[in-house]
N, C-alpha and C positions, 0 to 999 in steps of 0.2 A: 560297529567291528573293523568295518572291510576300509575305511575311510581311516580310523584309527593304524591299523596296520600300515597300510600303505605311510601314512606320516613318519611312522617309526623307521620303515626300511627308507625313504628319502632322507629321514637325517644321519641315521646310521650311515649310508651312502657317502653322504656332505663329507661328516665327520671324518670316514677312511681315504676320501680323497682330500682333503685338505689335508690329511698327516701325509700324504703321498707326495704332495705337493710341495709342504716343507721340507720331508727329508731328499727330494728331487735335490733341491734347492741347496740346502747344506751340504750335499754331495759335492755339486759343480763349484758350487762356492770353496770346498776344499780342494779343488782338482788342482794340478798344474798348470800354468798361465801356460798359452801358444800365444804370440804376439801379439799381448796384453788381456787376451781373455780366454775363461777356463777353456780345456781343451775340448771336452762334447763341445759347446756354441761352435768353436770354431772350425771343428766336423762337418757339423751341420751348414755354418757357410760357404765349405768348400766344396761340398758334395751339390750347392747351387750354383756355387759356380760349374763345376767338373757340367751339369746338366746343360746352364744357360751360353758357356763358352761353348757347348755340342749345334747348339741351336742356330749361332750367331751365323750369320751371313753376308758379307764386307762388301757383295755388290748388291745387296737389300738397303736402297736409301729411307733414311728416317721420311715421315712425311713435311711435306714445307708449303710456306703460305706466301701470297703475294706480302709484298712488302706494306701494300695497305692498313695489314690485321696487324702488325706488329705494334705493341705496345709505347707510348711517349713514355710513361714515367717506368722504365726498367727496377724489379727490387733487386735489391744487394742480397748474397746467399753467404757472406760470412765475410768476414774482413782479417783473417790470422794471415800474417803475412804482409800487411800491408800498411805497416804501424810507421814504417820508417820511411827519413822525407825521400820523396822522388829529384833524383835526378833529372840535370837536361838532355832529354833524346840526344842533343847533340856527342856526351861522351860515354850517353848509355850502350853498352854491350851484351846483345845473348851468346852467353857462352856455351858450345857446346862438345862435350870431353866425345874425343873419336874414340875407337876400339884399343889402339895402342896406344890410349894414355894421353896425348897431344890435345890441346886445346884449342879450335877456334872461336872465333871472337868475330861477334855481327853486330853491326849498325842494323838502326830501322831500315835507315835506306836499300840497305844488304837484300832487308825481305820486302821492303815492296816495291822492287824493282819486278818481283817475279810477279805471274796473270795473276789478277781480283776476281776474289770466289768472296757470294753473298752466299750467306743461307739464312732463311727465316723459317724456324720450328719453335714446336710447344718445349723451351727450356724444364724440364724439372727438377724440384728439389723435393730431396729424403724431409723438408719441414711437410710437405702434402701439398704445396702449392705449385702450379707451372703458368706459366707464360708463353703468347706469342714474342718474341723475340726475333731480332734484325743486328747481324751480324758479319760482318768484312774481312777480309784476312788472306792469307794465301793457304792451300791446304797444305797440309803435312808433307804431305807422299811428294808435293811438286817439288819443299824444298830441298828434303834429302836426297831428290833426284839431280835438280838441277846445281847443290854444291857437291859430288860426287859424294854422297854416304847411303849409300847403296849396301855396302859391307854391314854399315851399322843396323840396317834394316832386316840385316838375317837374324838379330837375336830375339829373343821373348818377349822383352820387356823394356821401355822406355821408362826414366825418372826424369820429371820434372821436381825444380826443387826454388823458390822465390830467393832473393840477392838475401833475405836477412835469416834463412836458413829454417823461420818458424815453419812453414808450410810445404808439404810434400806430398808427391803425390805419387805411385807406381801405376802403368799401364800399361795392358799388355799390346802387344807387335799389331795383330789382326784390327784391333779396333784403333789403334792413332793411325793407323795409314789407310783408314777408311775416306772413300772423297768428300764426306760431308765435314773431314776434321782440317780446323783453321788452327794456326797462328794468326791472333785474331788483334788487330788495331784500328780497327772503329766499331763503332753501333750505333743506329741509326743515320749512317752515313755520316758520323763527326768522330773525330778521335775519343780514343776512348776514356772517360773519364777515369776520377784517381780511384774514384769506391769500387769499380770496376775491370781495374787490373791495366794498367795507364802505363806504361804506354805498349805491352804487350802480354795478352793472355792465352787461351788455350780454351779452345771451343770445340765442345765432342758429343754433337747431338746423339751416341747410341749409349752415353753414359750420364749417371742422374749430375745432378749442382757438382757435387761433391769430387768430383777430378775435373772438373773444369777450371786447372788452377790458373789464381789471378796472378799479375806480373811476374811473368817469367823471370831466372835469373840467369837458373843454368838446367841445360840438359844433357843427360847420358842412359847410353844403353848398357842392358847385361842378360845373362838366360839367368837369371836368379830375381826373386821379385823385390823389386826396390822398396825400401821405407814407406809406409802409406801412413799418413797421420789419422787419416780416420777408422783404416782397419786396425790401428795401434789401440783405437779405443772401441773396437767390438762391430764396427760396420762391415758390412761384404766390402770385397777387395775388390773383385771384380766388379759391383757396381751399375750393371747393366740396367738395359729396359728394355 
């Protein structure tokens, strides 16, 4: 008798829980959208962002490894923004939109003249995999300082867009000026492969792979959150780990 009572109770509890879940799902589906997803879900993501932002320490580096531990076959974590034909690096230019609205243009040689920096870290993808990978480039913070973009560094966010404008990310300024964040032009000691963002990509070890924009076309700065491809599709805007 006791077993039968417990079974009935468990069955009723399951039915109520299932009904509650369906009701919540219907309620969320009917909610107004905030940047592409229901308001309740976006509020949860914003709460996570506020929490992780408060714990962020720009002086704390991500764990690094010797180059010998870097994998030779580096996985590609997406190809959005890479479909157009690659231009010759002799004519390619990085566009940086200044605060005043004027645009600066930088060749790959303009970027390479800055001190080289290597980072070997555990690249983490939101798909659930990670790899120890070796990247070379210039610190984003060094780039800003060398080209007198210190005023732009006072903004809250930086936005990056591929040349075809298909992929775009918004990144909080403390993270993008982290000393391990690179404007990267080499992988495993060689020029970036086409599918890894040739000729220039972002490497930002404090973030998941969705923020490591490949084939940078334009960089701009804002006090409002720039558009972000995956945040508009329901992912966390901050995307830190």
